MIBADO-159119 format. One record per residue (C-alpha): residue in three letters; x, y, z. Coordinates in steps of 0.05 Angstrom, whole numbers, padded with zeros to 5 digits, always signed. Last residue first. Example, Ala and Ser with C-alpha at 12.3 -4.5 7.8 and 13.67 -1.06 7.14 Angstrom:
BEGIN
SER+00273-00021+00143ALA+00246-00090+00156
//
This chain:
BEGIN
GLY+01800+01838+03684PRO+01746+01788+03697GLY+01680+01783+03659LEU+01636+01836+03629GLY+01598+01844+03694SER+01528+01870+03705SER+01521+01940+03735ILE+01583+01968+03702THR+01616+02018+03748PHE+01649+02085+03731GLY+01707+02110+03775HIS+01758+02125+03721ARG+01799+02062+03732ASP+01735+02020+03734LEU+01712+02048+03666ILE+01779+02032+03634ASN+01782+01962+03665LYS+01712+01946+03641ILE+01729+01974+03572ASN+01790+01928+03566LYS+01750+01866+03583SER+01697+01882+03531ARG+01744+01889+03472PRO+01702+01901+03410VAL+01659+01956+03440TRP+01587+01972+03423VAL+01558+02035+03456LEU+01483+02039+03467ILE+01450+02105+03479CYS+01375+02101+03487SER+01334+02158+03516PRO+01360+02209+03465TYR+01394+02268+03500ILE+01360+02332+03525GLY+01328+02295+03583LYS+01395+02279+03614ASN+01378+02227+03668HIS+01420+02170+03642ARG+01419+02097+03625LEU+01481+02082+03584ALA+01474+02014+03552LEU+01543+01984+03543GLY+01551+01933+03488SER+01596+01874+03477PHE+01617+01858+03406LEU+01623+01799+03360ILE+01561+01757+03376GLY+01526+01808+03420HIS+01523+01818+03496LYS+01492+01877+03532CYS+01522+01905+03596HIS+01487+01959+03637ILE+01516+02026+03656GLU+01467+02056+03706SER+01439+02122+03732ILE+01489+02164+03694ASP+01483+02240+03698GLU+01515+02243+03768HIS+01579+02213+03742ASN+01583+02263+03685PHE+01557+02245+03617ASP+01575+02282+03553TYR+01543+02267+03485ASP+01583+02295+03427SER+01559+02308+03357SER+01602+02322+03295LEU+01613+02250+03273ILE+01589+02212+03333GLY+01624+02224+03400VAL+01606+02190+03465ARG+01638+02227+03523ILE+01644+02195+03592LYS+01658+02242+03649GLU+01701+02269+03706HIS+01753+02215+03715CYS+01764+02207+03640VAL+01731+02165+03587THR+01727+02180+03513MET+01681+02139+03469ARG+01687+02143+03394ALA+01642+02135+03333LEU+01655+02118+03261PRO+01696+02056+03279TRP+01650+02018+03288SER+01583+02030+03256TYR+01537+02088+03274ASN+01467+02063+03283THR+01404+02106+03286GLN+01342+02088+03325SER+01270+02113+03319LEU+01248+02058+03271LEU+01267+02004+03321GLY+01224+02035+03376GLU+01255+02050+03444GLY+01285+02117+03427GLY+01350+02134+03393ILE+01424+02125+03389ARG+01462+02062+03372VAL+01538+02069+03375GLY+01598+02032+03348VAL+01665+02043+03380ARG+01734+02072+03370LEU+01765+02080+03439THR+01793+02140+03477ASP+01824+02136+03546THR+01838+02199+03586GLU+01888+02213+03642LYS+01890+02281+03675GLY+01956+02302+03705THR+01966+02360+03657GLU+01949+02318+03596ARG+01957+02244+03595SER+01934+02205+03535ALA+01909+02135+03522LYS+01889+02111+03453MET+01850+02046+03447
//
């Protein structure tokens, strides 16, 4: 995780894995950790993959839902931005850290990743 503070605005950036696409298995694309990044600040969450960025303001996100895997925990971003793929799943290796980061910036996970 890389944290930076610029002109009074704190941001946190993590290397993550991302699955982007629709509901069907053949319509999904995976970007392995660490080829993607997630940047969180008070205003938005940005999921960056290679040369593409997906920005979500608070009002764009209807729910951040937790998914559990063997090695990673995932965050399913449910959103109302019709121009973005319907499924955006972010895989993070340190689930407790991401919960703290999202909480600090005013984003809430609907089902917990555990304490702290």
